[in-house]
N, C-alpha and C positions, 0 to 999 in steps of 0.2 A: 535613595531611590524614591520616586513618587509613590505614595501609598494609594494605589488604585484598586478598590474592591468592587466597583460596579462597572460592568462592560456591556456595551450595546452589541447585540448580535444582528448582523445584516446579511441579506441575501438579495442579489440583483438590485441593489440600491433601495431595497425595502427594509424597514426596521422590523425584524422578526420578533424581538423582545429584548429582555435585559436579564443578565445573570449577575448575582451578587454573592460575595464571599462573606459568610457569617463567622466571625472569629470565635464566638461562643459555641456555636454548634459544630465548628470545624467542618462545615459543609457548605455547598453552594445552593443557591435558590434561584430558579429560573421562572420567568413569567412571560407569556406571550403578550405582544403589543395588541391593543384593541383593534387597530386598523388591519393588522396582519390576519386576524381571525376572519376578516371579511374576504380575504384573498382566495380562500378555498384551496390553498396550496398545502397539501398534506406532506410536509417535509420529514415527518417522522410518524408514518401512518399507524404503526403498531404500538410504539412505546409512548409517544407524546402527541396523540391526535388532537386536532383543533377543538374537538368537542369538550376537551378539558377546560376550554375557555381561559380565563385569566387566573385560574387557580394556581398558586405557587407550587412548583415542582422541585423537590429536593434532589441533589445529586446522589449517585449510587456509591455507597460506602464500600469501595473495593479498590485494591491497588490498580487493577486494570483500568478503571474509570476515573481514578484520582478524585473521587468525590464530586464528579460532574455528571450531569445527565448524559446518557449514552450518546445522544445525537451530537452533543457538543464535545464530549471527550474524544470523539472520533477525529477531531481536528488536531489533537496533540500529536507531536512526533513520537515515533517509536525509538528504539535504542540509539540508532545513529544520530538522528536529529537532536535527540535529548543530549547526547554526549557533546555535540557541537555547542548547544546553548549553554550547558553547564560549564564547559571550558571557557566560553566567552564571559560568562558571569564571573568565573574565577579570575580571568585576566583583568576584569574591571572592578575587582575586589567587592563583588556583590555576593553575599552568602546565599547559597541555595535555600537555606532554611527561611530566608526572608521573603521568598517567592511562594505565594499560594497558587493553586491551579488557575484561578481567575487572572492573576498577574501574568501567568504564562500565556493565556489567551491574548492578552494585550500585546505581548511580544510577537505572537504569530501574525496578528493584524490581518492583512489581506493576502498573506503568502502561503496559507495552508492548502492542502489538497482539497479538491471539491470547490464549492462556491461560497461557503459560509465565511464571513469576515467579522472582525472584532474591533471595536473602538472603545475607549481611546487606545492608541498604539504609541508606545515610546518610539522615538525616531531611530529605531535600530535598522530598519530596512529602507533602502532607497526606492523611490517611486519610479526611477528611471532605469532603463537597461544600461548595462556596461559591458565592455569587452571582457572575455574570459580567457585566461591562459590556462588551458586544460592541464598541461604537463605540470605547471607550478602548483596548481590546486591539488592535483593527484599526489604529488610528493608531500605536500603539506597535510593532506587528509590522512595519508599513511602515518605521518608522525603523530597526528592527533589520536589515531586509532591505537597506536603502540604506546604512547606516553600519557594519554589522557590529560589530567589537569597538571601534570608535572612538567609540561613542555615549557622550554625557555624561549621567549619571544624576542626576535630581533625586530628592527624597524620594518624590514620587508615583511616579516611574518605578521606584524600587526595589520598591514594592508591585506594580507591573505586571509587573516581571521575575518576581517570585515566582509570580504567577498564570500568566504565559505559560509558564514552565518546567513548572509543574504540569500544564497542560492542552495544551501544544503541543510537548512535548519528545519524543514518541514516534512521531507519524505519519510515514509515509514520504513520498517525493517532494520536490520542490524549491520548490514554491510555498507561501506562508504558509497555515497551517491550524491549527485547534485542535479538541480533542475536547470535546464538550459533551453535557449532558443537557437536553432541552427538554420542557416540558409543552405539548402542542399545543393544549390548551384555553385555558390562561391566557397562553401565550407566554413564560412564565418560563424563563430560561436559567441553568443551573448547570454547574459543572465536571462532566466525565464520567469521572473517573478512579477513582471508588469506586462502591459499590453505588448503583444507580439508585433514586431515590425513587419512591413510588407516583404513577402518572400521568405519569411521565417516560419518554422513550425516548432512547437514546444515538445521537449523530450525529457525523459529521466535518463541520466547517464550513470551507469553503475561501474565503479572502478574495479579493475583487476587488482586484488590485494597482494599479488605476487606470492601467494602461499603455494604449497606443493600441489594442491588440487586446483585445476584450471576452471574456476567457477564461471567466468564469463563465457568461455567457449562452450562449456556444458549447457549453460542456460540458453545459448543461441541454438545449439543442436536440439534441445527440447522444444524451443519455439518452432523450429522447422518441423519436428515430428508432430507436435500438437496441432499446428495449422493443417498439416497434411491429413490428420485424422478428422478434420472438420471442426476443430475448436476455434471459436472466434477470438482473435488476439489483435492487438494493435501492431502495425508494421514495426519490425525490429531488425537490428543488424549488429554486427560487431565492428568497432572502429579502432584503429591503431593510433595511439598518440604517444610519440616517443617510442619507448621500449615496451609499452604495455598495450594489451588488447582489452578493450572495454565494451560493455553491452549497452546498446542504445535502443530505447523503446519510446515510441510516440505516446503522449499522454492521452487518456480517454476522457479526462475531466476538463479538457480544454479543446474547443472546436472553433477555429477562426476567431480567436480572442474572446469567445463566449465561455464563461465558467459554467460547468455542469455540476449541479448539486449531486454529491456522491456520498453514500453511506456504506460502511462495511456491514457485514453480517452481524458483527459485534454490536454495532449501533442500532441496527434495525431490530435485532432479536437477541438481546443480551443473554449470555450463558448458554447459547446454542452449543451442543456438544456432538451432534451427529449430522450426517448428510441428509437424513430424513427430516431434520429441522429445517434445512434449506428448502426442501420441497414444500414444507408447511408454509414457509414465507412466500414462495412462489404462488401458492394457492391463496393465501390471505391477501396478497397484493394483486391478485387476479391477472397475473402475467400470462402471456400467450404460450402456445404449445412449444414453440421453438426454444423458449427458456428452459422447459423441462428436458428437452432432448440435449440441449447444451450442457445442462448440469449433469446429466447421465454420462455424457462423453467425458466430462472433466473428472467425474468420480472414477470411471474406468481407467482413464489415463493416469491419474494420481496413484492409484493402487498398483496398476501394472508397471508404471514407470518409476515406482518407489519414490514418489514425492511425498514424503511423510510430514513435511512442514506445511500441512494443509489445514492450518487452524482457521478460526472464524474471522480473522482480519484479511485472509487471502481470497475472500469473495465479497464482491461489492454490487451495489445497485445504484443506478443513475436516474435522475429526474430532470426533465427539461422544464422550460419556463411555462409550459402549459399544464404542468403537474402530472405528466405521464411518466410512469416508472418503467424501467427496463433492467434486465440483468446486464451488468457491465461486461466488457470483454475480459477474458481470463488474463491473469498476470502472475508473476513469480512462480511459474511452472518450471521446475527443474529437479534434478536428482538431488536428494537431500539426506541420504543415509550416511551416517558418520561411522567410518570403519573402526575408529578407536573406541566406540561404545559397545556395550553388550547388546545382544539381540533384543532384550526386553525394553531397551531404551529407544530402539529404532522402530517405533510403531506409529501408525497413522494418528494424527491429532484429532480428527473427526472420525467417529465410528460409523460402521455399516452393520445393520442387524445386531447392534450392541457389541460389535467386535472391532478391535483396533489392530488385529493381526490375523493371519491365516484366513483372510477374507477370500472366499472362493466365488466361482461363477454363479452358483446357486444363490448366494447372498445378493449379488448384483441383479440377477433375474427376478428376485423377490421384490426389490425396489422398483424395477421396471414394471412389474405387474401391478404393484400397488399404485403407481402413478401413471399408468396407461402409456408407457413409452413404447412406441411402435418399432418393429424391426430391431429389437434389442440385441439379438445374437449377431446380426450383421454389423451393428455399431461396435460391439465388443471386438469382432474380427477386424474391423477397420482400425481400431486402436492397436491391436496386436501387430498388424501389418506395418503400421507406421513405426512402432518401436523396434521392429526388426531391422530398421535402417541405421540403428545407433552405431554399430561398429564401423560401417562404411563412412558415415559422416564424421566420426571421431578421427579416423585415419586421415581423412581429407584435411582436417584442421591440425594435423600433426600432434594429436594428444598421445602421450606416452602409453606404451603397451600395457603397463601394469594397471593404469587407471581404466583403460578400455576393458581389460580382463575383469577387474573388480566390479565395474558397473554391469557388464554383460552377465556376470555370475548372479548379481542381485536381480537382474531382470528375469533370469531363468527361474528364480524362485517363485515367480508368479505363475498362476494356472495357465 
C-alpha cells in the first residue's frame, strides 16, 4: 500500500490546508493554506478559527477523534462505515495496523458526509454513479454485520464488496446503511457518492436488520411525531425492498448537487456533555432565535420520547458557501431504550441541569428561562400531544402488541 502521510483538505474546490501524520509523535498536524485564510470562511469557528493563521495544529489525542483535529475527525465514519472499510482491508490483505488516521482520510476522498474532501485518494471509489441492487446489498450487508471479517467471499460477493464500500463506507452510526440517489418518479436507485443525475435526489437508506425490534418502522413513526411537533427534519419515508421495510431519509448535506459543509457538535465543540453546551454553541455562533426554539423542541422530544442515544454526534451545524451557519435539520430521532439493560444504563447521553435521568418539567423550564425560549409550556404540550399518537401509528404499521406496550410504558414514565 502506498505510504501517504500528507493529505490535502479541500472545500468547494478550494484548498483548505494540509494534514500530515507524524510517526514519531503518533499524531496529526494540520495547517491552513495561506490563500484559504483570505477567504473569511470560518469552517471551524470555535475550535480552529482562521485567526490561528498558519500555526500548525495538533490532532486531539483521544479515541473519539483518532488523533485528528475535531473538524477533520468528523469526516471519519462511525461503527458501520468503519466495519465496511475494515472488512474491505481484510479482503485485500491490508493490515488495519498499517493504516494511520490520515491514510483513512485518503480512502474517504470525496465520499464523506458534508463537503470536506481529501486528496490524494486511492482509487477505491468510482467517480461515476452505478445502478444499485438494493436487495442484494441488503443481504450482503447483513452478512457483513453478522460475520464481520470472517466472511467468505464468492466472485459475486467481491462485486458487492466494491459497491458496498463505494456507497456505504462513510455514513455514521452503527446500523447498516448506504448512500443512494433515487428517482422518485421511476423508482430507479443509483449510488449517491458522485454528482446526482437529473431527476434524482440523494438519500440515506437504513436497512431493516430483521431483529425482533422493528427499528425502521419505529424510526419512521418518530419522524412523523417529531415533525408533527414542529421539529425540522428532512423528508423521510419507509420503503419495502423484497421482504424488508427500510427507512429512507433525504440528505441535508446535499442540495441540488451542492455539498453543504457540515459539522457535528463533537467537531464544533469537543467534549460537550450537556444540552446547555449546545445552547452555548448557538450563542457563540450567533444563530437566530428559531435555532433556540428548535433545540428546545428537540430536547423535550428526546426526553419525553425516550431517545437516549442523544450524544453529541446526533446534532449538527451547516454552513453555506457564503459562510453562514445554521442548525441542521434533526436526524436519528427514535426510541432507543434497550429493554435488556438495567435502568441505570438507559439514561440520556447529554444532560439537562446536570441530570441524565429523572429530568422533569422544571428542569426544562429552567433551560427555557435561561435562553429566553418563548411559550415554553405550549411547546412542551405540543410534544406531548404528538407523542400521544404513538400507539395509533404503531398499530397502523402492524407493529406487534408487546413492542407497542413496552414503548408506551416507557413513554408514560415521562412527566
